[in-house]
mmCIF file of the N, C-alpha and C atoms, coordinates in Angstrom:
data_MODEL
# 
_entry.id   MODEL 
# 
loop_
_atom_site.group_PDB 
_atom_site.id 
_atom_site.type_symbol 
_atom_site.label_atom_id 
_atom_site.label_alt_id 
_atom_site.label_comp_id 
_atom_site.label_asym_id 
_atom_site.label_entity_id 
_atom_site.label_seq_id 
_atom_site.pdbx_PDB_ins_code 
_atom_site.Cartn_x 
_atom_site.Cartn_y 
_atom_site.Cartn_z 
_atom_site.occupancy 
_atom_site.B_iso_or_equiv 
_atom_site.pdbx_formal_charge 
_atom_site.auth_seq_id 
_atom_site.auth_comp_id 
_atom_site.auth_asym_id 
_atom_site.auth_atom_id 
_atom_site.pdbx_PDB_model_num 
ATOM 1   N N  . MET A 1 1  ? -12.779 17.428 -53.050 1.00 0.00 ? 1  MET A N  1 
ATOM 2   C CA . MET A 1 1  ? -12.511 16.763 -51.915 1.00 0.00 ? 1  MET A CA 1 
ATOM 3   C C  . MET A 1 1  ? -14.055 16.578 -51.388 1.00 0.00 ? 1  MET A C  1 
ATOM 4   N N  . SER A 1 2  ? -14.358 15.132 -50.885 1.00 0.00 ? 2  SER A N  1 
ATOM 5   C CA . SER A 1 2  ? -15.464 15.001 -50.332 1.00 0.00 ? 2  SER A CA 1 
ATOM 6   C C  . SER A 1 2  ? -15.031 15.010 -48.912 1.00 0.00 ? 2  SER A C  1 
ATOM 7   N N  . THR A 1 3  ? -16.192 15.244 -47.929 1.00 0.00 ? 3  THR A N  1 
ATOM 8   C CA . THR A 1 3  ? -15.947 15.618 -46.566 1.00 0.00 ? 3  THR A CA 1 
ATOM 9   C C  . THR A 1 3  ? -15.086 14.523 -45.848 1.00 0.00 ? 3  THR A C  1 
ATOM 10  N N  . SER A 1 4  ? -15.306 13.046 -46.172 1.00 0.00 ? 4  SER A N  1 
ATOM 11  C CA . SER A 1 4  ? -14.675 12.296 -45.849 1.00 0.00 ? 4  SER A CA 1 
ATOM 12  C C  . SER A 1 4  ? -13.342 12.356 -45.834 1.00 0.00 ? 4  SER A C  1 
ATOM 13  N N  . GLU A 1 5  ? -12.692 13.070 -46.721 1.00 0.00 ? 5  GLU A N  1 
ATOM 14  C CA . GLU A 1 5  ? -11.254 13.102 -47.021 1.00 0.00 ? 5  GLU A CA 1 
ATOM 15  C C  . GLU A 1 5  ? -10.695 14.265 -46.459 1.00 0.00 ? 5  GLU A C  1 
ATOM 16  N N  . TYR A 1 6  ? -11.246 14.830 -45.500 1.00 0.00 ? 6  TYR A N  1 
ATOM 17  C CA . TYR A 1 6  ? -10.738 16.362 -44.784 1.00 0.00 ? 6  TYR A CA 1 
ATOM 18  C C  . TYR A 1 6  ? -11.102 15.845 -43.393 1.00 0.00 ? 6  TYR A C  1 
ATOM 19  N N  . TYR A 1 7  ? -10.186 16.229 -42.476 1.00 0.00 ? 7  TYR A N  1 
ATOM 20  C CA . TYR A 1 7  ? -10.306 16.303 -40.954 1.00 0.00 ? 7  TYR A CA 1 
ATOM 21  C C  . TYR A 1 7  ? -9.674  17.559 -40.613 1.00 0.00 ? 7  TYR A C  1 
ATOM 22  N N  . SER A 1 8  ? -10.415 17.879 -39.564 1.00 0.00 ? 8  SER A N  1 
ATOM 23  C CA . SER A 1 8  ? -9.919  19.106 -39.200 1.00 0.00 ? 8  SER A CA 1 
ATOM 24  C C  . SER A 1 8  ? -10.039 18.818 -37.656 1.00 0.00 ? 8  SER A C  1 
ATOM 25  N N  . TYR A 1 9  ? -9.097  18.925 -36.905 1.00 0.00 ? 9  TYR A N  1 
ATOM 26  C CA . TYR A 1 9  ? -8.902  19.012 -35.407 1.00 0.00 ? 9  TYR A CA 1 
ATOM 27  C C  . TYR A 1 9  ? -8.199  19.916 -34.596 1.00 0.00 ? 9  TYR A C  1 
ATOM 28  N N  . LEU A 1 10 ? -8.729  19.803 -33.026 1.00 0.00 ? 10 LEU A N  1 
ATOM 29  C CA . LEU A 1 10 ? -7.937  20.905 -32.257 1.00 0.00 ? 10 LEU A CA 1 
ATOM 30  C C  . LEU A 1 10 ? -7.313  20.073 -31.376 1.00 0.00 ? 10 LEU A C  1 
ATOM 31  N N  . LEU A 1 11 ? -5.962  20.133 -31.143 1.00 0.00 ? 11 LEU A N  1 
ATOM 32  C CA . LEU A 1 11 ? -5.103  19.488 -30.477 1.00 0.00 ? 11 LEU A CA 1 
ATOM 33  C C  . LEU A 1 11 ? -4.565  19.983 -29.162 1.00 0.00 ? 11 LEU A C  1 
ATOM 34  N N  . ARG A 1 12 ? -4.711  19.390 -27.861 1.00 0.00 ? 12 ARG A N  1 
ATOM 35  C CA . ARG A 1 12 ? -4.385  19.754 -26.777 1.00 0.00 ? 12 ARG A CA 1 
ATOM 36  C C  . ARG A 1 12 ? -3.199  19.155 -26.180 1.00 0.00 ? 12 ARG A C  1 
ATOM 37  N N  . MET A 1 13 ? -2.563  19.657 -25.780 1.00 0.00 ? 13 MET A N  1 
ATOM 38  C CA . MET A 1 13 ? -1.001  18.632 -25.154 1.00 0.00 ? 13 MET A CA 1 
ATOM 39  C C  . MET A 1 13 ? -0.774  19.193 -23.776 1.00 0.00 ? 13 MET A C  1 
ATOM 40  N N  . TRP A 1 14 ? -0.361  18.678 -22.863 1.00 0.00 ? 14 TRP A N  1 
ATOM 41  C CA . TRP A 1 14 ? 0.138   19.034 -21.599 1.00 0.00 ? 14 TRP A CA 1 
ATOM 42  C C  . TRP A 1 14 ? 0.893   17.706 -21.183 1.00 0.00 ? 14 TRP A C  1 
ATOM 43  N N  . GLN A 1 15 ? 1.770   18.528 -20.191 1.00 0.00 ? 15 GLN A N  1 
ATOM 44  C CA . GLN A 1 15 ? 3.039   17.552 -19.419 1.00 0.00 ? 15 GLN A CA 1 
ATOM 45  C C  . GLN A 1 15 ? 2.596   17.086 -18.293 1.00 0.00 ? 15 GLN A C  1 
ATOM 46  N N  . VAL A 1 16 ? 2.522   15.455 -17.887 1.00 0.00 ? 16 VAL A N  1 
ATOM 47  C CA . VAL A 1 16 ? 2.337   15.564 -16.438 1.00 0.00 ? 16 VAL A CA 1 
ATOM 48  C C  . VAL A 1 16 ? 3.624   14.825 -15.794 1.00 0.00 ? 16 VAL A C  1 
ATOM 49  N N  . ALA A 1 17 ? 3.889   14.706 -14.384 1.00 0.00 ? 17 ALA A N  1 
ATOM 50  C CA . ALA A 1 17 ? 4.741   13.616 -14.194 1.00 0.00 ? 17 ALA A CA 1 
ATOM 51  C C  . ALA A 1 17 ? 4.290   12.316 -14.159 1.00 0.00 ? 17 ALA A C  1 
ATOM 52  N N  . ALA A 1 18 ? 4.898   11.653 -14.716 1.00 0.00 ? 18 ALA A N  1 
ATOM 53  C CA . ALA A 1 18 ? 4.578   10.256 -14.584 1.00 0.00 ? 18 ALA A CA 1 
ATOM 54  C C  . ALA A 1 18 ? 6.023   9.086  -14.408 1.00 0.00 ? 18 ALA A C  1 
ATOM 55  N N  . ASP A 1 19 ? 5.828   8.537  -13.077 1.00 0.00 ? 19 ASP A N  1 
ATOM 56  C CA . ASP A 1 19 ? 7.150   7.856  -12.468 1.00 0.00 ? 19 ASP A CA 1 
ATOM 57  C C  . ASP A 1 19 ? 8.474   8.530  -12.507 1.00 0.00 ? 19 ASP A C  1 
ATOM 58  N N  . ASP A 1 20 ? 8.203   10.051 -12.187 1.00 0.00 ? 20 ASP A N  1 
ATOM 59  C CA . ASP A 1 20 ? 9.550   10.707 -12.057 1.00 0.00 ? 20 ASP A CA 1 
ATOM 60  C C  . ASP A 1 20 ? 9.794   11.410 -13.512 1.00 0.00 ? 20 ASP A C  1 
ATOM 61  N N  . GLU A 1 21 ? 9.157   10.950 -14.539 1.00 0.00 ? 21 GLU A N  1 
ATOM 62  C CA . GLU A 1 21 ? 9.708   11.207 -15.671 1.00 0.00 ? 21 GLU A CA 1 
ATOM 63  C C  . GLU A 1 21 ? 8.381   12.285 -16.499 1.00 0.00 ? 21 GLU A C  1 
ATOM 64  N N  . PRO A 1 22 ? 8.458   13.273 -17.085 1.00 0.00 ? 22 PRO A N  1 
ATOM 65  C CA . PRO A 1 22 ? 7.815   14.143 -17.673 1.00 0.00 ? 22 PRO A CA 1 
ATOM 66  C C  . PRO A 1 22 ? 7.291   13.358 -18.970 1.00 0.00 ? 22 PRO A C  1 
ATOM 67  N N  . ALA A 1 23 ? 5.505   13.454 -19.049 1.00 0.00 ? 23 ALA A N  1 
ATOM 68  C CA . ALA A 1 23 ? 4.860   12.296 -20.074 1.00 0.00 ? 23 ALA A CA 1 
ATOM 69  C C  . ALA A 1 23 ? 3.516   13.428 -20.649 1.00 0.00 ? 23 ALA A C  1 
ATOM 70  N N  . TRP A 1 24 ? 3.390   13.017 -21.560 1.00 0.00 ? 24 TRP A N  1 
ATOM 71  C CA . TRP A 1 24 ? 2.630   13.895 -22.550 1.00 0.00 ? 24 TRP A CA 1 
ATOM 72  C C  . TRP A 1 24 ? 1.267   13.264 -22.318 1.00 0.00 ? 24 TRP A C  1 
ATOM 73  N N  . ARG A 1 25 ? 0.172   14.278 -22.052 1.00 0.00 ? 25 ARG A N  1 
ATOM 74  C CA . ARG A 1 25 ? -1.161  13.744 -22.418 1.00 0.00 ? 25 ARG A CA 1 
ATOM 75  C C  . ARG A 1 25 ? -1.775  14.927 -23.374 1.00 0.00 ? 25 ARG A C  1 
ATOM 76  N N  . ILE A 1 26 ? -2.869  13.869 -24.248 1.00 0.00 ? 26 ILE A N  1 
ATOM 77  C CA . ILE A 1 26 ? -3.255  14.545 -25.471 1.00 0.00 ? 26 ILE A CA 1 
ATOM 78  C C  . ILE A 1 26 ? -4.535  14.338 -25.546 1.00 0.00 ? 26 ILE A C  1 
ATOM 79  N N  . VAL A 1 27 ? -5.330  15.342 -25.926 1.00 0.00 ? 27 VAL A N  1 
ATOM 80  C CA . VAL A 1 27 ? -7.037  15.487 -26.279 1.00 0.00 ? 27 VAL A CA 1 
ATOM 81  C C  . VAL A 1 27 ? -6.831  15.721 -27.615 1.00 0.00 ? 27 VAL A C  1 
ATOM 82  N N  . LEU A 1 28 ? -7.298  14.984 -28.632 1.00 0.00 ? 28 LEU A N  1 
ATOM 83  C CA . LEU A 1 28 ? -7.426  15.657 -30.083 1.00 0.00 ? 28 LEU A CA 1 
ATOM 84  C C  . LEU A 1 28 ? -9.326  15.577 -30.117 1.00 0.00 ? 28 LEU A C  1 
ATOM 85  N N  . GLU A 1 29 ? -9.622  16.858 -30.728 1.00 0.00 ? 29 GLU A N  1 
ATOM 86  C CA . GLU A 1 29 ? -11.243 17.170 -30.449 1.00 0.00 ? 29 GLU A CA 1 
ATOM 87  C C  . GLU A 1 29 ? -11.469 17.441 -32.456 1.00 0.00 ? 29 GLU A C  1 
ATOM 88  N N  . ASN A 1 30 ? -12.427 16.149 -33.033 1.00 0.00 ? 30 ASN A N  1 
ATOM 89  C CA . ASN A 1 30 ? -12.619 16.771 -34.145 1.00 0.00 ? 30 ASN A CA 1 
ATOM 90  C C  . ASN A 1 30 ? -13.744 17.691 -34.369 1.00 0.00 ? 30 ASN A C  1 
ATOM 91  N N  . VAL A 1 31 ? -13.147 18.681 -34.993 1.00 0.00 ? 31 VAL A N  1 
ATOM 92  C CA . VAL A 1 31 ? -13.824 19.890 -35.253 1.00 0.00 ? 31 VAL A CA 1 
ATOM 93  C C  . VAL A 1 31 ? -15.045 19.902 -35.626 1.00 0.00 ? 31 VAL A C  1 
ATOM 94  N N  . GLN A 1 32 ? -15.250 19.030 -36.860 1.00 0.00 ? 32 GLN A N  1 
ATOM 95  C CA . GLN A 1 32 ? -16.530 18.722 -37.527 1.00 0.00 ? 32 GLN A CA 1 
ATOM 96  C C  . GLN A 1 32 ? -17.630 18.181 -36.335 1.00 0.00 ? 32 GLN A C  1 
ATOM 97  N N  . THR A 1 33 ? -17.351 17.346 -35.810 1.00 0.00 ? 33 THR A N  1 
ATOM 98  C CA . THR A 1 33 ? -18.254 16.207 -34.987 1.00 0.00 ? 33 THR A CA 1 
ATOM 99  C C  . THR A 1 33 ? -18.473 16.804 -33.509 1.00 0.00 ? 33 THR A C  1 
ATOM 100 N N  . SER A 1 34 ? -17.268 17.182 -33.084 1.00 0.00 ? 34 SER A N  1 
ATOM 101 C CA . SER A 1 34 ? -16.731 17.508 -31.561 1.00 0.00 ? 34 SER A CA 1 
ATOM 102 C C  . SER A 1 34 ? -16.768 16.210 -30.679 1.00 0.00 ? 34 SER A C  1 
ATOM 103 N N  . GLU A 1 35 ? -16.396 15.254 -31.677 1.00 0.00 ? 35 GLU A N  1 
ATOM 104 C CA . GLU A 1 35 ? -15.890 13.918 -30.587 1.00 0.00 ? 35 GLU A CA 1 
ATOM 105 C C  . GLU A 1 35 ? -14.275 14.449 -30.355 1.00 0.00 ? 35 GLU A C  1 
ATOM 106 N N  . LYS A 1 36 ? -14.155 13.626 -28.881 1.00 0.00 ? 36 LYS A N  1 
ATOM 107 C CA . LYS A 1 36 ? -12.989 14.009 -28.345 1.00 0.00 ? 36 LYS A CA 1 
ATOM 108 C C  . LYS A 1 36 ? -12.265 12.219 -28.188 1.00 0.00 ? 36 LYS A C  1 
ATOM 109 N N  . HIS A 1 37 ? -10.932 12.150 -28.381 1.00 0.00 ? 37 HIS A N  1 
ATOM 110 C CA . HIS A 1 37 ? -10.025 10.840 -28.024 1.00 0.00 ? 37 HIS A CA 1 
ATOM 111 C C  . HIS A 1 37 ? -9.119  11.817 -27.185 1.00 0.00 ? 37 HIS A C  1 
ATOM 112 N N  . GLY A 1 38 ? -8.709  10.997 -26.043 1.00 0.00 ? 38 GLY A N  1 
ATOM 113 C CA . GLY A 1 38 ? -7.790  11.137 -25.398 1.00 0.00 ? 38 GLY A CA 1 
ATOM 114 C C  . GLY A 1 38 ? -6.517  10.318 -25.138 1.00 0.00 ? 38 GLY A C  1 
ATOM 115 N N  . PHE A 1 39 ? -5.362  10.581 -24.959 1.00 0.00 ? 39 PHE A N  1 
ATOM 116 C CA . PHE A 1 39 ? -4.288  9.499  -25.557 1.00 0.00 ? 39 PHE A CA 1 
ATOM 117 C C  . PHE A 1 39 ? -3.106  10.041 -24.382 1.00 0.00 ? 39 PHE A C  1 
ATOM 118 N N  . ALA A 1 40 ? -2.453  8.830  -24.053 1.00 0.00 ? 40 ALA A N  1 
ATOM 119 C CA . ALA A 1 40 ? -2.043  8.947  -22.864 1.00 0.00 ? 40 ALA A CA 1 
ATOM 120 C C  . ALA A 1 40 ? -0.221  9.102  -23.124 1.00 0.00 ? 40 ALA A C  1 
ATOM 121 N N  . SER A 1 41 ? 0.107   9.166  -24.814 1.00 0.00 ? 41 SER A N  1 
ATOM 122 C CA . SER A 1 41 ? 1.242   9.425  -25.208 1.00 0.00 ? 41 SER A CA 1 
ATOM 123 C C  . SER A 1 41 ? 1.447   9.924  -26.534 1.00 0.00 ? 41 SER A C  1 
ATOM 124 N N  . LEU A 1 42 ? 2.594   10.238 -26.707 1.00 0.00 ? 42 LEU A N  1 
ATOM 125 C CA . LEU A 1 42 ? 2.574   10.852 -28.552 1.00 0.00 ? 42 LEU A CA 1 
ATOM 126 C C  . LEU A 1 42 ? 2.202   9.744  -29.363 1.00 0.00 ? 42 LEU A C  1 
ATOM 127 N N  . GLU A 1 43 ? 2.647   8.639  -29.062 1.00 0.00 ? 43 GLU A N  1 
ATOM 128 C CA . GLU A 1 43 ? 2.774   7.015  -29.542 1.00 0.00 ? 43 GLU A CA 1 
ATOM 129 C C  . GLU A 1 43 ? 1.256   6.782  -29.813 1.00 0.00 ? 43 GLU A C  1 
ATOM 130 N N  . GLU A 1 44 ? 0.549   6.861  -29.110 1.00 0.00 ? 44 GLU A N  1 
ATOM 131 C CA . GLU A 1 44 ? -0.909  6.683  -29.314 1.00 0.00 ? 44 GLU A CA 1 
ATOM 132 C C  . GLU A 1 44 ? -1.755  7.593  -30.225 1.00 0.00 ? 44 GLU A C  1 
ATOM 133 N N  . LEU A 1 45 ? -1.203  8.904  -29.957 1.00 0.00 ? 45 LEU A N  1 
ATOM 134 C CA . LEU A 1 45 ? -1.834  9.848  -30.991 1.00 0.00 ? 45 LEU A CA 1 
ATOM 135 C C  . LEU A 1 45 ? -1.670  9.355  -32.340 1.00 0.00 ? 45 LEU A C  1 
ATOM 136 N N  . LEU A 1 46 ? -0.540  9.084  -32.618 1.00 0.00 ? 46 LEU A N  1 
ATOM 137 C CA . LEU A 1 46 ? 0.145   8.646  -33.742 1.00 0.00 ? 46 LEU A CA 1 
ATOM 138 C C  . LEU A 1 46 ? -0.278  7.137  -34.324 1.00 0.00 ? 46 LEU A C  1 
ATOM 139 N N  . VAL A 1 47 ? -0.817  6.358  -33.634 1.00 0.00 ? 47 VAL A N  1 
ATOM 140 C CA . VAL A 1 47 ? -1.405  5.235  -34.014 1.00 0.00 ? 47 VAL A CA 1 
ATOM 141 C C  . VAL A 1 47 ? -2.737  5.441  -34.314 1.00 0.00 ? 47 VAL A C  1 
ATOM 142 N N  . TYR A 1 48 ? -3.256  6.491  -33.695 1.00 0.00 ? 48 TYR A N  1 
ATOM 143 C CA . TYR A 1 48 ? -4.864  6.621  -33.972 1.00 0.00 ? 48 TYR A CA 1 
ATOM 144 C C  . TYR A 1 48 ? -4.977  7.438  -35.150 1.00 0.00 ? 48 TYR A C  1 
ATOM 145 N N  . LEU A 1 49 ? -4.213  8.486  -35.615 1.00 0.00 ? 49 LEU A N  1 
ATOM 146 C CA . LEU A 1 49 ? -3.882  9.073  -36.810 1.00 0.00 ? 49 LEU A CA 1 
ATOM 147 C C  . LEU A 1 49 ? -3.819  8.338  -37.843 1.00 0.00 ? 49 LEU A C  1 
ATOM 148 N N  . ARG A 1 50 ? -2.561  7.164  -37.472 1.00 0.00 ? 50 ARG A N  1 
ATOM 149 C CA . ARG A 1 50 ? -2.357  6.366  -38.869 1.00 0.00 ? 50 ARG A CA 1 
ATOM 150 C C  . ARG A 1 50 ? -3.514  5.468  -39.249 1.00 0.00 ? 50 ARG A C  1 
ATOM 151 N N  . GLN A 1 51 ? -4.488  5.172  -38.387 1.00 0.00 ? 51 GLN A N  1 
ATOM 152 C CA . GLN A 1 51 ? -5.637  4.185  -38.510 1.00 0.00 ? 51 GLN A CA 1 
ATOM 153 C C  . GLN A 1 51 ? -6.785  5.017  -39.123 1.00 0.00 ? 51 GLN A C  1 
ATOM 154 N N  . VAL A 1 52 ? -6.677  6.220  -38.785 1.00 0.00 ? 52 VAL A N  1 
ATOM 155 C CA . VAL A 1 52 ? -7.651  7.159  -39.600 1.00 0.00 ? 52 VAL A CA 1 
ATOM 156 C C  . VAL A 1 52 ? -7.083  7.151  -41.117 1.00 0.00 ? 52 VAL A C  1 
ATOM 157 N N  . THR A 1 53 ? -6.150  7.458  -41.287 1.00 0.00 ? 53 THR A N  1 
ATOM 158 C CA . THR A 1 53 ? -5.494  7.553  -42.437 1.00 0.00 ? 53 THR A CA 1 
ATOM 159 C C  . THR A 1 53 ? -5.636  6.461  -43.340 1.00 0.00 ? 53 THR A C  1 
ATOM 160 N N  . ALA A 1 54 ? -5.345  5.281  -42.528 1.00 0.00 ? 54 ALA A N  1 
ATOM 161 C CA . ALA A 1 54 ? -5.157  4.033  -43.318 1.00 0.00 ? 54 ALA A CA 1 
ATOM 162 C C  . ALA A 1 54 ? -6.805  3.687  -44.078 1.00 0.00 ? 54 ALA A C  1 
ATOM 163 N N  . HIS A 1 55 ? -7.597  4.112  -43.184 1.00 0.00 ? 55 HIS A N  1 
ATOM 164 C CA . HIS A 1 55 ? -9.062  3.937  -43.369 1.00 0.00 ? 55 HIS A CA 1 
ATOM 165 C C  . HIS A 1 55 ? -9.465  4.404  -44.823 1.00 0.00 ? 55 HIS A C  1 
ATOM 166 N N  . GLU A 1 56 ? -9.054  6.098  -44.723 1.00 0.00 ? 56 GLU A N  1 
ATOM 167 C CA . GLU A 1 56 ? -9.286  6.699  -46.052 1.00 0.00 ? 56 GLU A CA 1 
ATOM 168 C C  . GLU A 1 56 ? -8.268  5.983  -47.117 1.00 0.00 ? 56 GLU A C  1 
ATOM 169 N N  . TYR A 1 57 ? -7.252  5.631  -47.113 1.00 0.00 ? 57 TYR A N  1 
ATOM 170 C CA . TYR A 1 57 ? -6.432  4.785  -48.004 1.00 0.00 ? 57 TYR A CA 1 
ATOM 171 C C  . TYR A 1 57 ? -7.046  3.604  -48.609 1.00 0.00 ? 57 TYR A C  1 
ATOM 172 N N  . ASP A 1 58 ? -7.776  2.616  -47.754 1.00 0.00 ? 58 ASP A N  1 
ATOM 173 C CA . ASP A 1 58 ? -8.373  1.866  -48.173 1.00 0.00 ? 58 ASP A CA 1 
ATOM 174 C C  . ASP A 1 58 ? -9.572  1.980  -48.679 1.00 0.00 ? 58 ASP A C  1 
ATOM 175 N N  . LYS A 1 59 ? -10.387 2.939  -48.441 1.00 0.00 ? 59 LYS A N  1 
ATOM 176 C CA . LYS A 1 59 ? -11.419 3.069  -49.293 1.00 0.00 ? 59 LYS A CA 1 
ATOM 177 C C  . LYS A 1 59 ? -11.333 3.597  -50.638 1.00 0.00 ? 59 LYS A C  1 
ATOM 178 N N  . SER A 1 60 ? -10.148 4.087  -50.869 1.00 0.00 ? 60 SER A N  1 
ATOM 179 C CA . SER A 1 60 ? -10.123 4.877  -52.087 1.00 0.00 ? 60 SER A CA 1 
ATOM 180 C C  . SER A 1 60 ? -9.238  3.975  -52.995 1.00 0.00 ? 60 SER A C  1 
ATOM 181 N N  . GLY A 1 61 ? -8.619  3.135  -52.423 1.00 0.00 ? 61 GLY A N  1 
ATOM 182 C CA . GLY A 1 61 ? -7.589  1.972  -53.185 1.00 0.00 ? 61 GLY A CA 1 
ATOM 183 C C  . GLY A 1 61 ? -6.449  2.760  -53.549 1.00 0.00 ? 61 GLY A C  1 
ATOM 184 N N  . LYS A 1 62 ? -6.215  3.541  -52.949 1.00 0.00 ? 62 LYS A N  1 
ATOM 185 C CA . LYS A 1 62 ? -4.920  4.469  -53.355 1.00 0.00 ? 62 LYS A CA 1 
ATOM 186 C C  . LYS A 1 62 ? -4.711  5.736  -52.475 1.00 0.00 ? 62 LYS A C  1 
ATOM 187 N N  . GLY A 1 63 ? -3.197  6.041  -52.461 1.00 0.00 ? 63 GLY A N  1 
ATOM 188 C CA . GLY A 1 63 ? -2.859  7.110  -51.416 1.00 0.00 ? 63 GLY A CA 1 
ATOM 189 C C  . GLY A 1 63 ? -2.913  8.457  -52.120 1.00 0.00 ? 63 GLY A C  1 
ATOM 190 N N  . SER A 1 64 ? -2.805  9.329  -51.349 1.00 0.00 ? 64 SER A N  1 
ATOM 191 C CA . SER A 1 64 ? -3.195  10.831 -51.730 1.00 0.00 ? 64 SER A CA 1 
ATOM 192 C C  . SER A 1 64 ? -2.098  11.553 -51.178 1.00 0.00 ? 64 SER A C  1 
ATOM 193 N N  . GLN A 1 65 ? -1.685  12.695 -52.129 1.00 0.00 ? 65 GLN A N  1 
ATOM 194 C CA . GLN A 1 65 ? -0.796  13.287 -51.857 1.00 0.00 ? 65 GLN A CA 1 
ATOM 195 C C  . GLN A 1 65 ? -1.579  14.718 -51.628 1.00 0.00 ? 65 GLN A C  1 
ATOM 196 N N  . THR A 1 66 ? -1.300  15.654 -50.798 1.00 0.00 ? 66 THR A N  1 
ATOM 197 C CA . THR A 1 66 ? -2.094  17.046 -50.505 1.00 0.00 ? 66 THR A CA 1 
ATOM 198 C C  . THR A 1 66 ? -1.028  18.249 -50.556 1.00 0.00 ? 66 THR A C  1 
ATOM 199 N N  . GLU A 1 67 ? -1.118  19.207 -51.355 1.00 0.00 ? 67 GLU A N  1 
ATOM 200 C CA . GLU A 1 67 ? 0.156   20.075 -51.123 1.00 0.00 ? 67 GLU A CA 1 
ATOM 201 C C  . GLU A 1 67 ? -0.821  21.137 -50.255 1.00 0.00 ? 67 GLU A C  1 
ATOM 202 N N  . VAL A 1 68 ? 0.150   21.703 -49.183 1.00 0.00 ? 68 VAL A N  1 
ATOM 203 C CA . VAL A 1 68 ? -0.608  22.464 -48.068 1.00 0.00 ? 68 VAL A CA 1 
ATOM 204 C C  . VAL A 1 68 ? -0.154  23.976 -48.679 1.00 0.00 ? 68 VAL A C  1 
ATOM 205 N N  . GLN A 1 69 ? -1.020  24.795 -48.824 1.00 0.00 ? 69 GLN A N  1 
ATOM 206 C CA . GLN A 1 69 ? -0.701  26.126 -49.163 1.00 0.00 ? 69 GLN A CA 1 
ATOM 207 C C  . GLN A 1 69 ? -1.175  27.086 -47.977 1.00 0.00 ? 69 GLN A C  1 
ATOM 208 N N  . GLY A 1 70 ? -0.140  28.062 -47.708 1.00 0.00 ? 70 GLY A N  1 
ATOM 209 C CA . GLY A 1 70 ? -0.448  28.930 -46.773 1.00 0.00 ? 70 GLY A CA 1 
ATOM 210 C C  . GLY A 1 70 ? 0.485   30.163 -46.504 1.00 0.00 ? 70 GLY A C  1 
# 
């Protein structure tokens, strides 16, 4: 597995009151590069992760399935 096919993130999440309803705020930090991305909702986080994984899908021309062991 090459480095470009592996991502490791630290996820921080907390709730805030937004228009009298709780909302999630999220920071995703790439462990390898220390690059941080902030998101105002879970949906925004998922959009970002889909973009990252779609980029990998496009590069290889195929999808991959990974078995998680632990």
